[in-house]
VEXDREN-2710 file (C-alpha; in Angstrom, 1 decimal):
% VEXDREN-2710
k/r/px/py/pz
1/MET/-5.1/12.0/37.8
2/ALA/-8.6/11.1/36.2
3/ILE/-9.3/14.9/36.1
4/GLU/-6.1/15.7/34.4
5/ALA/-6.3/12.9/32.0
6/ALA/-10.3/14.1/31.1
7/VAL/-8.8/17.7/30.7
8/GLY/-6.1/16.3/28.4
9/GLN/-8.2/14.3/26.3
10/TYR/-10.5/17.1/26.2
11/SER/-7.8/19.5/25.0
12/LEU/-6.5/16.8/22.3
13/GLY/-10.2/16.7/21.1
14/ARG/-10.5/20.3/20.5
15/LEU/-7.4/20.4/18.7
16/VAL/-7.8/17.4/16.5
17/PHE/-11.5/18.1/15.6
18/ALA/-10.5/21.7/14.6
19/LEU/-7.9/20.2/12.2
20/ASP/-10.2/17.6/10.9
21/GLU/-12.9/20.4/10.2
22/ARG/-10.3/22.4/8.2
23/LEU/-9.3/19.4/6.0
24/ARG/-13.1/18.7/5.5
25/ARG/-13.6/22.3/4.3
26/ARG/-10.3/21.9/2.0
27/TYR/-11.5/18.7/0.4
28/CYS/-15.0/19.3/0.4
29/VAL/-16.3/16.8/2.7
30/PHE/-19.8/17.6/4.2
31/ASP/-22.6/16.8/6.3
32/TYR/-25.7/15.9/4.0
33/ILE/-28.1/16.1/7.1
34/ASP/-27.7/17.5/10.4
35/HIS/-28.7/14.9/12.7
36/ARG/-26.7/13.3/15.8
37/ASP/-27.5/9.8/14.5
38/CYS/-25.9/10.3/11.3
39/ILE/-22.8/8.7/11.5
40/LEU/-21.5/9.5/7.7
41/ARG/-20.3/12.4/5.6
42/ILE/-20.0/12.5/2.0
43/GLN/-17.6/14.1/-0.9
44/PHE/-18.0/14.0/-4.4
45/ALA/-15.2/12.5/-6.2
46/GLU/-14.5/10.9/-9.7
47/ALA/-13.7/7.0/-10.3
48/ARG/-10.0/6.4/-10.8
49/GLU/-10.5/2.9/-12.3
50/ASP/-12.8/0.4/-14.1
51/VAL/-15.2/-1.7/-11.9
52/LEU/-17.8/-4.0/-12.6
53/LEU/-20.3/-4.7/-10.0
54/ALA/-22.4/-7.5/-9.2
55/ASP/-25.9/-6.0/-10.7
56/GLY/-23.9/-5.2/-13.9
57/LEU/-23.1/-1.4/-13.1
58/ARG/-19.9/-0.7/-14.7
59/VAL/-17.9/2.3/-13.3
60/ARG/-15.5/3.9/-15.5
61/PRO/-12.6/6.2/-14.9
62/GLY/-13.7/9.8/-14.6
63/ASP/-17.4/8.8/-13.8
64/ARG/-18.5/10.8/-10.8
65/LEU/-19.5/9.1/-7.6
66/ILE/-19.7/9.8/-3.8
67/ASP/-17.4/8.8/-1.1
68/LEU/-18.2/8.2/2.2
69/HIS/-16.5/9.3/5.5
70/PHE/-17.4/8.5/9.1
71/ARG/-18.3/11.3/11.3
72/ASN/-15.8/10.2/14.4
73/GLU/-17.5/12.3/16.7
74/HIS/-21.0/10.7/16.2
75/LEU/-19.9/7.0/16.3
76/PRO/-21.1/5.2/19.4
77/ASP/-18.4/5.0/22.1
78/MET/-16.9/1.7/22.9
79/GLY/-16.0/2.0/26.2
80/PRO/-12.9/0.4/28.1
81/VAL/-13.9/-3.2/27.1
82/GLY/-13.7/-2.4/23.4
83/PRO/-16.8/-3.2/20.9
84/SER/-19.5/-5.6/22.3
85/VAL/-22.8/-7.3/21.1
86/ALA/-24.7/-4.0/22.1
87/TRP/-22.0/-1.7/20.7
88/GLY/-22.4/-3.6/17.2
89/ARG/-26.1/-3.4/17.2
90/LYS/-26.2/0.3/17.9
91/ALA/-23.7/1.1/15.0
92/SER/-25.6/-1.1/12.8
93/LYS/-28.7/1.0/13.6
94/LEU/-26.8/4.1/13.0
95/LEU/-25.3/2.9/9.7
96/ASP/-28.9/1.8/8.6
97/PHE/-30.2/5.4/9.4
98/SER/-27.2/7.1/7.7
99/LEU/-27.9/5.3/4.5
100/SER/-31.4/5.7/4.5
101/GLU/-30.9/9.6/4.7
102/LEU/-28.3/9.3/1.9
103/SER/-30.9/7.7/-0.4
104/LYS/-33.3/10.4/0.5
105/TYR/-30.7/13.1/0.1
106/LEU/-29.9/12.0/-3.6
107/ALA/-33.5/11.1/-4.5
108/ALA/-34.4/14.9/-3.7
109/ARG/-31.6/16.5/-6.0
110/PRO/-32.2/15.7/-9.6
111/HIS/-28.8/17.3/-10.5
112/LEU/-27.2/14.1/-9.0
113/ASN/-28.8/11.7/-11.1
114/ASP/-25.7/10.8/-12.9
115/ILE/-24.4/9.4/-9.7
116/ALA/-24.7/5.7/-9.7
117/VAL/-22.2/4.6/-7.2
118/ILE/-21.5/5.1/-3.6
119/ARG/-17.6/4.3/-2.4
120/ALA/-16.2/3.6/1.0
121/ILE/-12.4/3.5/1.3
122/MET/-12.0/1.7/4.5
123/PRO/-8.7/1.5/6.5
124/LEU/-7.8/-2.2/7.0
125/ARG/-5.2/-4.4/8.3
126/GLY/-4.8/-8.1/8.4
127/LYS/-7.8/-10.4/9.2
128/GLN/-10.0/-7.1/9.7
129/SER/-10.5/-7.0/5.9
130/ARG/-12.6/-10.2/5.6
131/HIS/-14.6/-9.3/8.7
132/ILE/-15.2/-5.6/7.6
133/GLU/-16.2/-7.0/4.1
134/PHE/-18.7/-9.4/5.6
135/ILE/-20.4/-6.5/7.6
136/ALA/-20.3/-4.4/4.7
137/GLY/-21.7/-7.0/2.5
138/ARG/-24.8/-6.9/4.4
139/TYR/-25.7/-3.3/3.2
140/GLY/-24.8/-4.1/-0.4
141/PHE/-21.4/-3.2/-0.4
142/GLU/-18.9/-5.0/-2.8
143/SER/-15.0/-5.4/-2.6
144/ILE/-12.6/-5.3/-5.4
145/GLY/-9.3/-5.8/-3.3
146/GLU/-6.9/-3.4/-1.8
147/ALA/-6.0/-0.2/-3.4
148/ALA/-2.1/0.1/-3.1
149/PRO/-0.5/3.3/-3.5
150/CYS/1.8/3.6/-6.6
151/SER/3.8/6.3/-5.9
152/PHE/5.5/7.8/-2.5
153/ALA/3.3/10.7/-2.6
154/ALA/0.4/8.3/-2.5
155/ARG/2.0/6.3/0.4
156/LEU/2.9/9.9/2.4
157/HIS/-0.6/10.7/1.7
158/ARG/-1.8/7.5/3.3
159/ALA/0.3/7.8/6.2
160/GLY/-0.9/11.0/7.2
161/GLU/-4.4/9.9/6.7
162/ASN/-3.7/6.9/9.2
163/THR/-2.1/9.5/11.6
164/LEU/-5.1/11.6/11.7
165/GLY/-7.2/8.5/11.9
166/LEU/-5.4/7.8/15.3
167/MET/-5.6/11.0/16.6
168/LEU/-9.4/11.3/15.8
169/THR/-9.6/7.8/17.4
170/LEU/-7.8/8.9/20.7
171/ALA/-10.0/11.9/20.7
172/SER/-13.2/10.5/20.3
173/ASN/-13.2/6.9/21.0
174/PRO/-10.0/6.0/23.0
175/ALA/-10.9/2.4/23.7
176/ALA/-10.6/1.7/19.9
177/ALA/-7.2/3.7/19.6
178/HIS/-4.2/1.1/18.4
179/LEU/-1.0/1.8/17.3
180/ASP/-1.6/-0.5/14.2
181/ILE/-3.9/2.1/13.0
182/LEU/-0.6/3.7/11.4
183/LEU/-0.1/0.6/9.4
184/ARG/-3.4/0.2/7.9
185/GLY/-4.0/-0.2/3.9
186/ARG/-7.0/1.0/2.0
187/ALA/-9.8/-1.3/0.7
188/PRO/-12.3/0.3/-1.5
189/LEU/-16.1/-1.0/-1.2
190/PHE/-18.5/-0.1/-3.5
191/LEU/-22.5/0.1/-3.3
192/SER/-24.4/0.8/-6.4
193/ARG/-27.2/3.5/-6.0
194/ARG/-29.7/1.1/-7.3
195/LYS/-29.1/-1.4/-4.5
196/LEU/-29.2/1.8/-2.1
197/ASP/-32.5/3.0/-3.2
198/ALA/-33.8/-0.8/-3.5
199/ARG/-33.1/-1.2/0.2
200/TYR/-34.1/1.9/1.8
201/ARG/-37.1/2.7/-0.6
202/ALA/-38.5/-0.7/0.3
203/CYS/-38.3/0.0/3.8
204/ALA/-39.9/3.5/3.6
205/ALA/-42.7/2.5/1.9
206/PRO/-44.4/0.5/4.8
207/GLN/-43.5/3.3/6.9
208/ALA/-45.2/5.7/4.9
209/ALA/-48.2/3.7/4.7
210/GLU/-48.8/3.1/8.4
211/ALA/-47.9/7.0/8.9
212/ALA/-50.7/7.8/6.6
213/ARG/-53.6/5.7/8.5
END
């Protein structure tokens, strides 16, 4: 039975990741660095609302920004007991690495200088919101509240995203798969590029000085 379950999960994984790859190509979601420790992908998008961030940055409708997406197949495995302290530390380390590489990616491309904000639209439900916002706040992300869909089409799109999210979780990290994934809302989190660069360029300077010795 264990072998059959493993084969079934492998088959599901191949199918789901093939579908995910096809959708990524359609919506131009791509890997900005080819590294196994990077757990993020990006997509160029436009702001849909007026947002004022804590550092004074104002985002207006139509402004170009970057949307973050998780590389589900690169997220650390939770194991049968679910998230642990060790898992949290590993995930935090991978997120730090991923955001650091994003800062480098943007700095190396002058044609992206107009992009001043990074957005992560997190799927949340119930008490998860405060917990996720607290963790994201450690990296400079700010919440502006849940984004409620304004049309039937938007609700249908959200249902499709949640279904794909559940399938990806089943394929890559089954211990984290729960049916409530299908009911999750959306909470946009914003990170100003100034904060991103300030955090990771400050970390990179001592490392560069040490390497030059």
